[in-house]
DRENTIZA-235524 format. One record per atom (N, C-alpha, C, O): residue in one letter; y, z, x; atom name. Coordinates in pm, 1 decimal. Each point is the difference from the previous one (the first is absolute). Example, Ala and Ser with C-alpha at 12.3 -4.5 7.8 and 13.67 -1.06 7.14 Angstrom:
// DRENTIZA-235524
code: A; Y: -569.0; Z: 780.0; X: 1319.0; site: N
code: A; Y: 119.0; Z: 0.0; X: -89.0; site: CA
code: A; Y: 120.0; Z: 0.0; X: 90.0; site: C
code: A; Y: -1.9; Z: 66.5; X: 103.6; site: O
code: S; Y: 106.9; Z: -138.5; X: -138.6; site: N
code: S; Y: 119.0; Z: 6.0; X: 82.0; site: CA
code: S; Y: 109.0; Z: 73.0; X: -77.0; site: C
code: S; Y: 110.8; Z: 16.9; X: 50.9; site: O
***
This chain:
// DRENTIZA-235524
code: M; Y: -115.7; Z: 3.6; X: 78.5; site: N
code: M; Y: 112.5; Z: -0.8; X: -80.5; site: CA
code: M; Y: 126.5; Z: 7.4; X: 87.3; site: C
code: M; Y: 11.8; Z: 78.4; X: 94.1; site: O
code: K; Y: 84.5; Z: -169.2; X: -134.6; site: N
code: K; Y: 119.0; Z: 0.0; X: 89.4; site: CA
code: K; Y: 98.1; Z: 115.4; X: -14.7; site: C
code: K; Y: 38.8; Z: 43.9; X: -108.3; site: O
code: Q; Y: -1.4; Z: 2.2; X: 232.3; site: N
code: Q; Y: 96.6; Z: 118.7; X: 3.0; site: CA
code: Q; Y: 134.9; Z: -30.3; X: -35.9; site: C
code: Q; Y: 44.1; Z: -110.4; X: 31.8; site: O
code: E; Y: 25.5; Z: 188.8; X: -91.1; site: N
code: E; Y: 133.9; Z: -30.0; X: -50.6; site: CA
code: E; Y: 74.2; Z: 128.9; X: 55.7; site: C
code: E; Y: -61.5; Z: 104.0; X: 23.4; site: O
code: E; Y: 189.4; Z: -117.6; X: -5.1; site: N
code: E; Y: 75.7; Z: 95.6; X: 50.4; site: CA
code: E; Y: 60.9; Z: 85.4; X: -115.7; site: C
code: E; Y: 70.1; Z: -50.2; X: -87.9; site: O
code: Q; Y: -99.2; Z: 172.0; X: 93.6; site: N
code: Q; Y: 61.1; Z: 84.0; X: -119.9; site: CA
code: Q; Y: 145.1; Z: 21.0; X: 9.4; site: C
code: Q; Y: 49.2; Z: 33.2; X: 107.8; site: O
code: K; Y: 28.4; Z: -51.3; X: -220.4; site: N
code: K; Y: 133.0; Z: -3.3; X: -0.2; site: CA
code: K; Y: 56.2; Z: 127.9; X: 48.5; site: C
code: K; Y: -45.2; Z: 104.4; X: -47.1; site: O
code: G; Y: 134.2; Z: -101.3; X: 131.6; site: N
code: G; Y: 66.0; Z: 135.0; X: 43.0; site: CA
code: G; Y: -54.8; Z: 76.3; X: 111.7; site: C
code: G; Y: 80.1; Z: 63.4; X: 68.7; site: O
code: C; Y: -218.6; Z: -59.3; X: -36.7; site: N
code: C; Y: -52.4; Z: 71.1; X: 106.7; site: CA
code: C; Y: -40.2; Z: -77.8; X: 114.5; site: C
code: C; Y: -29.6; Z: 66.3; X: 99.4; site: O
code: G; Y: 21.6; Z: -195.0; X: -90.2; site: N
code: G; Y: -47.7; Z: -87.7; X: 84.7; site: CA
code: G; Y: -156.6; Z: 15.5; X: 54.1; site: C
code: G; Y: -38.6; Z: -49.2; X: 106.0; site: O
code: L; Y: -33.5; Z: 115.6; X: -184.8; site: N
code: L; Y: -138.3; Z: 23.5; X: 33.1; site: CA
code: L; Y: -85.3; Z: -111.7; X: -84.7; site: C
code: L; Y: 33.2; Z: -29.2; X: -114.9; site: O
code: P; Y: -138.7; Z: -27.3; X: 176.5; site: N
code: P; Y: -90.9; Z: -84.2; X: -65.5; site: CA
code: P; Y: -76.2; Z: 71.9; X: -113.8; site: C
code: P; Y: -40.8; Z: 115.9; X: 6.5; site: O
code: C; Y: 28.0; Z: -193.5; X: -104.0; site: N
code: C; Y: -70.7; Z: 67.7; X: -114.7; site: CA
code: C; Y: -81.4; Z: -107.3; X: -98.9; site: C
code: C; Y: 51.2; Z: -89.6; X: -67.3; site: O
code: T; Y: -170.1; Z: 118.7; X: 76.0; site: N
code: T; Y: -85.1; Z: -88.3; X: -87.6; site: CA
code: T; Y: -30.0; Z: 50.1; X: -143.3; site: C
code: T; Y: 3.4; Z: 120.5; X: -24.6; site: O
code: Q; Y: -28.8; Z: -200.5; X: -57.6; site: N
code: Q; Y: -34.9; Z: 62.2; X: -154.1; site: CA
code: Q; Y: -130.3; Z: 66.5; X: 23.5; site: C
code: Q; Y: -19.3; Z: 102.2; X: -65.9; site: O
code: D; Y: -70.0; Z: -139.0; X: 144.0; site: N
code: D; Y: -139.6; Z: 74.8; X: 28.7; site: CA
code: D; Y: 39.0; Z: 156.9; X: 44.5; site: C
code: D; Y: -55.4; Z: 96.9; X: -52.0; site: O
code: A; Y: 151.7; Z: -86.1; X: 148.6; site: N
code: A; Y: 36.2; Z: 124.7; X: 49.4; site: CA
code: A; Y: 62.1; Z: 86.6; X: -104.1; site: C
code: A; Y: -23.2; Z: 120.8; X: -6.3; site: O
code: F; Y: 98.4; Z: -181.0; X: -70.9; site: N
code: F; Y: 71.2; Z: 66.8; X: -111.8; site: CA
code: F; Y: -90.6; Z: 55.3; X: -96.9; site: C
code: F; Y: 15.0; Z: 114.6; X: -42.5; site: O
code: L; Y: -118.0; Z: -197.9; X: 1.7; site: N
code: L; Y: -107.0; Z: 23.8; X: -96.3; site: CA
code: L; Y: -87.5; Z: 117.5; X: 61.0; site: C
code: L; Y: -44.0; Z: 86.5; X: -75.7; site: O
code: D; Y: 19.2; Z: -82.6; X: 206.8; site: N
code: D; Y: -96.2; Z: 109.4; X: 64.6; site: CA
code: D; Y: 88.6; Z: 113.9; X: -16.2; site: C
code: D; Y: -54.6; Z: 103.2; X: -39.1; site: O
code: L; Y: 190.5; Z: -99.4; X: 62.8; site: N
code: L; Y: 80.9; Z: 123.0; X: -17.2; site: CA
code: L; Y: -1.5; Z: 49.4; X: -131.5; site: C
code: L; Y: -11.6; Z: 121.1; X: -19.1; site: O
code: L; Y: 22.1; Z: -200.5; X: -73.4; site: N
code: L; Y: -4.3; Z: 62.4; X: -162.0; site: CA
code: L; Y: -128.8; Z: 50.8; X: -27.8; site: C
code: L; Y: -10.0; Z: 93.1; X: -79.9; site: O
code: V; Y: -100.5; Z: -145.8; X: 140.0; site: N
code: V; Y: -128.9; Z: 49.7; X: -20.0; site: CA
code: V; Y: -11.9; Z: 150.2; X: 81.3; site: C
code: V; Y: -43.5; Z: 99.4; X: -58.1; site: O
code: R; Y: 82.8; Z: -97.5; X: 183.6; site: N
code: R; Y: -15.1; Z: 125.8; X: 69.8; site: CA
code: R; Y: 94.8; Z: 101.6; X: -70.4; site: C
code: R; Y: -33.4; Z: 118.4; X: 4.9; site: O
code: K; Y: 145.6; Z: -151.5; X: -68.6; site: N
code: K; Y: 68.6; Z: 99.1; X: -64.3; site: CA
code: K; Y: -56.5; Z: 29.0; X: -117.0; site: C
code: K; Y: 49.2; Z: 98.4; X: -55.2; site: O
code: G; Y: -145.7; Z: -157.2; X: -6.8; site: N
code: G; Y: -53.3; Z: 33.2; X: -126.9; site: CA
code: G; Y: 69.9; Z: -50.9; X: -113.6; site: C
code: G; Y: -24.3; Z: 49.5; X: -110.1; site: O
code: L; Y: 125.6; Z: -161.1; X: 124.1; site: N
code: L; Y: 68.3; Z: -48.8; X: -91.2; site: CA
code: L; Y: -96.8; Z: -105.6; X: -108.8; site: C
code: L; Y: -1.7; Z: -1.8; X: -123.0; site: O
code: I; Y: -66.2; Z: -72.4; X: 211.2; site: N
code: I; Y: -96.2; Z: -99.4; X: -60.5; site: CA
code: I; Y: -130.8; Z: 26.1; X: 69.6; site: C
code: I; Y: -8.6; Z: 78.4; X: 94.6; site: O
code: T; Y: -94.6; Z: -147.1; X: -144.4; site: N
code: T; Y: -126.5; Z: -1.3; X: 37.0; site: CA
code: T; Y: -39.0; Z: -142.5; X: 37.6; site: C
code: T; Y: 54.8; Z: -96.8; X: -52.9; site: O
code: R; Y: -140.8; Z: 86.6; X: 136.0; site: N
code: R; Y: -80.4; Z: -152.1; X: 46.6; site: CA
code: R; Y: -48.2; Z: -64.0; X: -121.2; site: C
code: R; Y: 13.0; Z: -121.9; X: -11.4; site: O
code: Q; Y: -72.9; Z: 198.0; X: -89.5; site: N
code: Q; Y: -42.0; Z: -52.9; X: -113.3; site: CA
code: Q; Y: 115.8; Z: -52.0; X: -87.0; site: C
code: Q; Y: -16.7; Z: -105.9; X: -60.4; site: O
code: E; Y: 116.0; Z: 163.1; X: 51.4; site: N
code: E; Y: 121.0; Z: -51.7; X: -72.8; site: CA
code: E; Y: 64.6; Z: -129.4; X: 61.9; site: C
code: E; Y: 57.0; Z: -85.6; X: -67.7; site: O
code: I; Y: -72.4; Z: 81.2; X: 204.0; site: N
code: I; Y: 45.2; Z: -114.1; X: 66.0; site: CA
code: I; Y: -100.3; Z: -126.4; X: -31.8; site: C
code: I; Y: 39.2; Z: -114.5; X: -22.2; site: O
code: T; Y: -172.4; Z: 156.2; X: 24.1; site: N
code: T; Y: -89.4; Z: -106.2; X: -15.1; site: CA
code: T; Y: 21.8; Z: -67.1; X: -141.1; site: C
code: T; Y: 7.8; Z: -121.6; X: -17.4; site: O
code: I; Y: 1.7; Z: 228.0; X: -91.0; site: N
code: I; Y: 18.3; Z: -45.0; X: -136.7; site: CA
code: I; Y: 120.1; Z: -92.0; X: -9.2; site: C
code: I; Y: -10.6; Z: -109.4; X: -55.5; site: O
code: M; Y: 134.8; Z: 155.0; X: 113.4; site: N
code: M; Y: 112.2; Z: -86.7; X: -7.7; site: CA
code: M; Y: -29.7; Z: -120.7; X: 64.3; site: C
code: M; Y: 31.0; Z: -103.2; X: -59.5; site: O
code: A; Y: -89.0; Z: 94.8; X: 177.3; site: N
code: A; Y: -9.3; Z: -127.9; X: 57.7; site: CA
code: A; Y: -93.1; Z: -93.5; X: -62.3; site: C
code: A; Y: 11.7; Z: -122.1; X: 11.0; site: O
code: E; Y: -102.0; Z: 179.1; X: -75.0; site: N
code: E; Y: -92.5; Z: -87.6; X: -74.6; site: CA
code: E; Y: 49.1; Z: -58.3; X: -106.9; site: C
code: E; Y: -41.3; Z: -112.2; X: -29.1; site: O
code: K; Y: 143.3; Z: 179.0; X: -54.1; site: N
code: K; Y: 87.2; Z: -50.1; X: -112.3; site: CA
code: K; Y: 84.0; Z: -123.3; X: 50.9; site: C
code: K; Y: 24.3; Z: -99.2; X: -68.8; site: O
code: L; Y: 11.5; Z: 116.7; X: 182.2; site: N
code: L; Y: 108.3; Z: -94.7; X: 64.0; site: CA
code: L; Y: -95.2; Z: -124.4; X: 46.6; site: C
code: L; Y: 32.6; Z: -115.9; X: -25.8; site: O
code: F; Y: -137.1; Z: 143.9; X: 87.3; site: N
code: F; Y: -93.6; Z: -99.3; X: 75.3; site: CA
code: F; Y: -145.9; Z: 6.2; X: -55.5; site: C
code: F; Y: -91.6; Z: 33.8; X: 74.9; site: O
code: P; Y: 69.7; Z: -65.3; X: -202.2; site: N
code: P; Y: -140.9; Z: 12.0; X: -39.3; site: CA
code: P; Y: -113.3; Z: -87.1; X: 76.8; site: C
code: P; Y: 12.0; Z: -121.6; X: 14.6; site: O
code: G; Y: -103.9; Z: 182.8; X: 24.7; site: N
code: G; Y: -115.6; Z: -73.1; X: 50.8; site: CA
code: G; Y: -6.4; Z: 26.5; X: 158.4; site: C
code: G; Y: -101.0; Z: -26.0; X: 65.3; site: O
code: D; Y: 216.5; Z: 79.5; X: -10.0; site: N
code: D; Y: 18.1; Z: 7.3; X: 142.5; site: CA
code: D; Y: -67.9; Z: 151.3; X: 52.1; site: C
code: D; Y: 73.8; Z: 97.2; X: -16.1; site: O
code: S; Y: -191.0; Z: -75.3; X: 68.9; site: N
code: S; Y: -73.1; Z: 126.3; X: 10.4; site: CA
code: S; Y: 47.2; Z: 73.4; X: 113.4; site: C
code: S; Y: -24.1; Z: 120.8; X: 1.2; site: O
code: E; Y: 92.7; Z: -176.1; X: 103.0; site: N
code: E; Y: 36.3; Z: 67.0; X: 118.8; site: CA
code: E; Y: 120.3; Z: 65.0; X: -13.8; site: C
code: E; Y: 100.8; Z: -69.8; X: -11.3; site: O
code: E; Y: -89.1; Z: 214.2; X: 9.5; site: N
code: E; Y: 123.0; Z: 54.2; X: -18.4; site: CA
code: E; Y: 92.4; Z: -10.4; X: 107.9; site: C
code: E; Y: 113.9; Z: 28.6; X: -36.9; site: O
code: E; Y: -123.0; Z: -60.5; X: 160.8; site: N
code: E; Y: 63.2; Z: -22.4; X: 106.1; site: CA
code: E; Y: 82.2; Z: -131.5; X: -15.0; site: C
code: E; Y: 110.6; Z: -18.3; X: 50.9; site: O
code: D; Y: -173.6; Z: -63.2; X: -121.1; site: N
code: D; Y: 57.2; Z: -142.5; X: -26.6; site: CA
code: D; Y: 119.3; Z: -6.4; X: -103.5; site: C
code: D; Y: 79.5; Z: -94.0; X: -1.9; site: O
code: F; Y: -73.3; Z: 207.4; X: -88.4; site: N
code: F; Y: 92.2; Z: 16.9; X: -92.9; site: CA
code: F; Y: 151.2; Z: -7.5; X: 40.1; site: C
code: F; Y: 34.5; Z: 74.8; X: 91.5; site: O
code: D; Y: 43.6; Z: -141.8; X: -138.7; site: N
code: D; Y: 144.5; Z: 7.9; X: 34.2; site: CA
code: D; Y: 74.5; Z: 63.0; X: -127.4; site: C
code: D; Y: 64.2; Z: -68.8; X: -79.4; site: O
code: V; Y: -78.3; Z: 189.8; X: 70.7; site: N
code: V; Y: 44.7; Z: 84.2; X: -112.3; site: CA
code: V; Y: 177.0; Z: -37.4; X: -12.3; site: C
code: V; Y: 73.0; Z: 15.7; X: 97.9; site: O
code: S; Y: -21.1; Z: -65.3; X: -229.0; site: N
code: S; Y: 123.0; Z: -37.0; X: 6.6; site: CA
code: S; Y: 91.9; Z: 133.8; X: -33.1; site: C
code: S; Y: -37.7; Z: 89.5; X: -75.6; site: O
code: Q; Y: 161.9; Z: -91.2; X: 143.6; site: N
code: Q; Y: 85.3; Z: 110.2; X: -17.0; site: CA
code: Q; Y: 1.2; Z: 31.5; X: -147.4; site: C
code: Q; Y: -37.1; Z: 110.8; X: -38.6; site: O
code: M; Y: 76.8; Z: -200.7; X: -42.5; site: N
code: M; Y: -0.1; Z: 39.2; X: -152.2; site: CA
code: M; Y: -105.3; Z: 65.9; X: -60.7; site: C
code: M; Y: 17.9; Z: 87.1; X: -85.1; site: O
code: A; Y: -138.6; Z: -127.2; X: 128.0; site: N
code: A; Y: -124.1; Z: 82.6; X: -34.4; site: CA
code: A; Y: -8.1; Z: 141.1; X: 52.3; site: C
code: A; Y: -47.0; Z: 91.0; X: -68.3; site: O
code: L; Y: 90.4; Z: -75.2; X: 182.3; site: N
code: L; Y: 0.1; Z: 147.8; X: 57.4; site: CA
code: L; Y: 107.2; Z: 72.3; X: -75.1; site: C
code: L; Y: -24.1; Z: 118.1; X: -25.0; site: O
code: I; Y: 138.7; Z: -167.7; X: -15.6; site: N
code: I; Y: 101.4; Z: 81.3; X: -38.2; site: CA
code: I; Y: -68.6; Z: 26.4; X: -142.2; site: C
code: I; Y: -7.6; Z: 115.7; X: -41.3; site: O
code: D; Y: -39.2; Z: -215.6; X: -28.7; site: N
code: D; Y: -49.5; Z: 28.0; X: -154.0; site: CA
code: D; Y: -97.5; Z: 127.7; X: 6.2; site: C
code: D; Y: 10.3; Z: 91.9; X: -81.2; site: O
code: L; Y: -107.8; Z: -93.9; X: 186.3; site: N
code: L; Y: -90.7; Z: 97.9; X: 11.3; site: CA
code: L; Y: 65.4; Z: 149.7; X: 31.1; site: C
code: L; Y: -27.1; Z: 101.6; X: -64.1; site: O
code: L; Y: 116.0; Z: -109.7; X: 172.5; site: N
code: L; Y: 86.4; Z: 136.7; X: 20.9; site: CA
code: L; Y: 60.8; Z: 45.5; X: -116.9; site: C
code: L; Y: -1.2; Z: 120.8; X: -23.7; site: O
code: E; Y: 60.5; Z: -208.9; X: -61.9; site: N
code: E; Y: 80.9; Z: 19.9; X: -137.5; site: CA
code: E; Y: -122.4; Z: 72.6; X: -96.3; site: C
code: E; Y: 14.6; Z: 114.2; X: -43.6; site: O
code: K; Y: -118.8; Z: -183.8; X: 20.6; site: N
code: K; Y: -105.9; Z: 57.9; X: -87.9; site: CA
code: K; Y: -58.4; Z: 115.1; X: 30.9; site: C
code: K; Y: -59.7; Z: 62.4; X: -87.8; site: O
code: K; Y: 67.6; Z: -13.6; X: 223.3; site: N
code: K; Y: -44.9; Z: 117.9; X: 40.9; site: CA
code: K; Y: 100.3; Z: 109.1; X: 7.3; site: C
code: K; Y: -21.6; Z: 112.2; X: 45.6; site: O
code: G; Y: 142.2; Z: -159.3; X: -98.8; site: N
code: G; Y: 105.6; Z: 99.1; X: -13.3; site: CA
code: G; Y: 84.9; Z: 41.1; X: 139.0; site: C
code: G; Y: 61.6; Z: 106.6; X: -3.0; site: O
code: F; Y: -58.0; Z: -169.6; X: 96.4; site: N
code: F; Y: 53.9; Z: 38.4; X: 122.3; site: CA
code: F; Y: 136.2; Z: -50.1; X: 0.5; site: C
code: F; Y: 83.2; Z: 61.0; X: 67.3; site: O
code: A; Y: -45.7; Z: -174.3; X: -139.9; site: N
code: A; Y: 139.4; Z: -49.8; X: -1.0; site: CA
code: A; Y: 8.2; Z: -101.1; X: -111.0; site: C
code: A; Y: -91.3; Z: -79.3; X: -23.1; site: O
code: A; Y: 209.6; Z: 84.8; X: -48.5; site: N
code: A; Y: 28.6; Z: -89.5; X: -108.0; site: CA
code: A; Y: 29.6; Z: -142.2; X: 77.0; site: C
code: A; Y: 50.1; Z: -0.1; X: 112.5; site: O
code: K; Y: -78.2; Z: -97.3; X: -168.0; site: N
code: K; Y: 23.9; Z: -128.8; X: 38.0; site: CA
code: K; Y: 155.3; Z: -31.0; X: 55.4; site: C
code: K; Y: 31.1; Z: -65.3; X: 99.7; site: O
code: R; Y: 54.7; Z: 131.5; X: -193.9; site: N
code: R; Y: 151.5; Z: -17.2; X: 14.7; site: CA
code: R; Y: 29.7; Z: 69.0; X: 143.8; site: C
code: R; Y: 77.4; Z: -52.1; X: 80.2; site: O
code: E; Y: -146.2; Z: 174.6; X: -54.3; site: N
code: E; Y: 8.3; Z: 72.4; X: 130.2; site: CA
code: E; Y: -32.9; Z: -89.8; X: 119.3; site: C
code: E; Y: 77.0; Z: -16.4; X: 94.6; site: O
code: L; Y: -202.0; Z: -42.6; X: -106.9; site: N
code: L; Y: -28.3; Z: -87.6; X: 93.5; site: CA
code: L; Y: 72.6; Z: -128.7; X: 38.6; site: C
code: L; Y: 9.7; Z: -48.0; X: 113.0; site: O
code: D; Y: 38.0; Z: 2.7; X: -224.1; site: N
code: D; Y: 90.5; Z: -121.1; X: 2.9; site: CA
code: D; Y: 132.7; Z: 30.2; X: 80.8; site: C
code: D; Y: 45.7; Z: -79.8; X: 81.9; site: O
code: T; Y: 6.2; Z: 188.9; X: -108.7; site: N
code: T; Y: 116.0; Z: 40.5; X: 71.5; site: CA
code: T; Y: -6.8; Z: 45.8; X: 130.0; site: C
code: T; Y: 100.7; Z: 4.2; X: 70.6; site: O
code: A; Y: -223.9; Z: 34.9; X: -27.1; site: N
code: A; Y: -35.4; Z: 50.0; X: 131.1; site: CA
code: A; Y: -11.4; Z: -106.5; X: 102.1; site: C
code: A; Y: 21.2; Z: 13.2; X: 120.6; site: O
code: A; Y: -61.8; Z: -133.7; X: -191.1; site: N
code: A; Y: -8.3; Z: -128.2; X: 95.5; site: CA
code: A; Y: 124.0; Z: -51.2; X: 50.6; site: C
code: A; Y: 0.6; Z: -98.4; X: 74.0; site: O
***
Protein backbone atom coordinates (compact mmCIF):
# COMPACT_ATOMS: atom_id res chain seq x y z
CA UNK A 1 0.00 0.00 0.00
CA UNK A 2 1.30 3.45 -0.90
CA UNK A 3 2.50 5.62 1.97
CA UNK A 4 1.06 9.09 2.27
CA UNK A 5 2.32 11.93 4.37
CA UNK A 6 -0.05 12.77 7.20
CA UNK A 7 -1.07 16.44 7.21
CA UNK A 8 0.69 18.51 9.81
CA UNK A 9 3.06 16.00 11.42
CA UNK A 10 5.30 15.04 8.49
CA UNK A 11 5.26 11.34 9.44
CA UNK A 12 4.48 8.63 6.89
CA UNK A 13 1.10 7.05 7.59
CA UNK A 14 -0.57 4.15 5.86
CA UNK A 15 -4.18 3.16 6.16
CA UNK A 16 -3.11 -0.28 7.38
CA UNK A 17 -1.11 1.28 10.21
CA UNK A 18 -4.07 3.45 11.16
CA UNK A 19 -6.42 0.44 11.20
CA UNK A 20 -3.90 -1.50 13.32
CA UNK A 21 -3.85 1.39 15.80
CA UNK A 22 -7.65 1.44 16.03
CA UNK A 23 -7.65 -2.33 16.66
CA UNK A 24 -4.91 -2.10 19.33
CA UNK A 25 -6.85 0.67 21.10
CA UNK A 26 -9.97 -1.50 21.05
CA UNK A 27 -12.02 0.93 18.96
CA UNK A 28 -12.75 -1.61 16.22
CA UNK A 29 -12.08 -5.31 15.69
CA UNK A 30 -10.47 -7.19 12.81
CA UNK A 31 -13.84 -8.85 12.28
CA UNK A 32 -15.54 -5.46 11.82
CA UNK A 33 -12.85 -4.44 9.32
CA UNK A 34 -13.34 -7.69 7.42
CA UNK A 35 -17.13 -7.27 7.34
CA UNK A 36 -16.82 -3.65 6.20
CA UNK A 37 -14.31 -4.61 3.50
CA UNK A 38 -16.45 -7.53 2.31
CA UNK A 39 -19.34 -5.11 1.80
CA UNK A 40 -17.07 -2.84 -0.26
CA UNK A 41 -15.33 -5.63 -2.19
CA UNK A 42 -17.56 -8.73 -2.32
CA UNK A 43 -15.75 -11.96 -3.14
CA UNK A 44 -12.21 -10.82 -2.22
CA UNK A 45 -11.22 -13.22 0.55
CA UNK A 46 -7.81 -11.85 1.57
CA UNK A 47 -8.12 -9.16 4.23
CA UNK A 48 -4.68 -7.73 3.44
CA UNK A 49 -5.83 -6.86 -0.08
CA UNK A 50 -8.78 -4.79 1.07
CA UNK A 51 -8.45 -1.06 0.51
CA UNK A 52 -10.98 0.20 3.03
CA UNK A 53 -12.32 3.59 2.01
CA UNK A 54 -12.15 6.51 4.39
CA UNK A 55 -15.92 6.99 4.13
CA UNK A 56 -16.58 3.40 5.23
CA UNK A 57 -14.23 3.83 8.19
CA UNK A 58 -15.95 7.07 9.20
CA UNK A 59 -19.33 5.32 8.98
CA UNK A 60 -18.07 2.48 11.19
CA UNK A 61 -16.68 4.86 13.83
CA UNK A 62 -19.96 6.80 13.77
CA UNK A 63 -22.06 3.63 14.18
CA UNK A 64 -19.91 2.62 17.17
CA UNK A 65 -20.60 6.03 18.73
CA UNK A 66 -17.01 7.29 18.82
CA UNK A 67 -17.71 10.43 16.83
CA UNK A 68 -20.51 12.01 14.84
CA UNK A 69 -19.95 12.33 11.10
CA UNK A 70 -20.13 16.11 11.35
CA UNK A 71 -17.33 16.04 13.96
CA UNK A 72 -15.16 13.89 11.71
CA UNK A 73 -15.91 16.10 8.68
CA UNK A 74 -14.83 19.25 10.52
CA UNK A 75 -11.68 17.56 11.86
CA UNK A 76 -10.42 16.82 8.33
